[in-house]
N, C-alpha and C positions, 0 to 999 in steps of 0.2 A: 504496503499497500505506499502509494506516496503521499509526502505530508507536506503541509501549504503554510505558507507563512501568512496567508490572508486573513484571518482571525487578530494576527497582534497588528498588522498592521491597520486595520480597519479602527485596533484599538483605537493604536495613533492619532490616527486622522479626529480620529471624534474627541478624542482626551483634547488638541490642536482647536476644534472645533468647541467646544465648551471650555475653554479658555479667555479666548475672542470678547468681546461686550457682545449682543443679543444686535444690536445698531451699532456697529459701528462704522463710522463716516471717516472719508482721508480728507485730506487741503496740503497745496503744494506753497511752499517759500523759498526764496533767495532768498539770502541777507549777508553774501558774502560766505566766506568760507565753510563749508556748512559740516563743518568737524563742532565751531562753533554754533550755525545754528540745532546742529543736531540736542547741542547742548542743551539749550537752550527751552528747545521745548521740552522736552523729554523732562525737564526736572514739572514741569506745567499738574495738577492731579486732572487727572481723567485722560491723557493723553498715554497711551499706552506705548505707543514706539512713536520713533520719528526715525527715519529711513537718508542715506544720505545719497546722493546720483544728481542725472542729470537731466537737462530738457528746454526745449527751442533748440534744438536746432536743427543740421539739415543731410546727419550721420545714422546708423541705425550704428546701437550698439557701440560707442564708443570709451574709446580707451579712455582713463585720467592724463598720460602725457597727450592726446589728442586735444581731449576738452584744455587742459593748463598751456598748451600752447596757443588756443587761442583760433585753430583755426574751422572749429567744428559750427561753430554759431550757437554751441549750448552754453544754462551757465548752471554754476556747481548751486546745486537745490537742496529741502526734505519732501517728503514726503510722512505727513504727522497721520498719525491714524492714530481717534478720539472717541471715547465714548460723546456727543452731545445729549444727554442725561444726566449726566456729569459739567462740561462744559464744552461750549457751543464756538462756532465759528466767528461768532464775534467777540468771542473774548479773545480766543488766540489770535485774531487782529491788534485785540492791542494788543501783547504780548509780540510782535512780530513789526510795530510801530518803535516801542522799549529796544528792541534787539536791531538795529538796524537804521544804519546812515542816509536818510533819504534823500539830501544833497543833490548824490553824488551819482549819475550813470554810467557809468565805466567804473568803477570800483568800489571795494570795503573795504575803510580803510589802510592796513597796509596793499591787498590785493588788490595787481593792477589789469585793469584788459579788461571787456566782456561779458569777456565769461564767469566776471564775480559780481557783474550787473544784478540791484534789488527789483523783483519781481514776485507777483504774488499771481498763482498760475490757478483763475477758478477753476471746478470740475463739472459745475453746471451753473443755470442763474441765479436759484438764492446768493450762490457761493457769487458772484460776479458783480448782483445789485449789492451787498451785505460789503465787499472789496471795494468799491466804488465810492460808497455810503463813508462810508473812513478813511477812506481818501484825503475827499471832498474835508471831514472835519478835523485830519490836522492840516490841510489847507486852511479852512477857516479857524481855528485856534490863532494859525500866528509863530507859535512857535517856533519851528522851523522854517528855513524858502533857500534855497526852491524843497518846491517836492516835486523827486524827479521819478520815483516808482512804478514803474510796469505794472498794467496791467492785461494778462493777457489768457483765453482762454487758452488754458491746459492740452500740451500734446501730447506724445511717449513721456514720459516719463522712467528710464534705466535705472537702476540700478546701482553703484558705483560698489568700485571692485569691497570685495569684502573684508582688508586688510583697514577699512574706512571709514567702516560698520562704528560706531560706539565707541572709538578712536580716545575720544576723552576719557574713554573706563580702563580700555586696552593700554593708556599710555599713556595716563594722566601727569607727571614730572614734564614730561614735551610737548604736550596739548598747555599748561595752563604755563608753560615760558614761551609758547606761542600766541598766544594769547591777551599777554603780555605785549610782551614785544611788538607787537605790531597793534599795539593802543587801542583797540577794542572796546575796555571794559572805560578805560581815561575819555574816547570820544563819542560815549555812548552818554555816562555821566557831563559829557561838554551839553551835548542837545537836550538831555532830558532831563536832566538835574540825577540826586542820590536811585539807584534802584528803592521803592518800594515794600 
């Protein structure tokens, strides 16, 4: 009699599905280095995961080397998976604005080039409407100017290589040094004040 692994595989799939929020949603944001963006969003209650990747380019399955060289048209971005019963898309937009420099459109902090441009990538009409309203609220508040964050319908999101995922956890000393040396938090405090 031939043995099969099917029950074990099905059990693994069922356990994985059981761990996901019942009505999980996704959102995609770009605010420079995806290591930092991933770290910022994974601290938010209701976010189950933030995945580093690439969006907005013309090349299928781009590599980090190709994207960072600036020739593919992609930007580094993060796909945020969240439970809307705990945190809303609008609340994630608030997190986004406090972790981006909206006054630049071709860099973020020490990273320069269109591959680091800031952007919000709505996945549906409701997200687009919320993103547009949040950008207008930032403009109307007049705290920062200009506000150059692009709002572009999400195309294909390509997950970055595995060594980029959770980089801030796996390489915490290097990550903290990079974030400090890049001046990210100093610039964010200059723009938005001390974190609340």
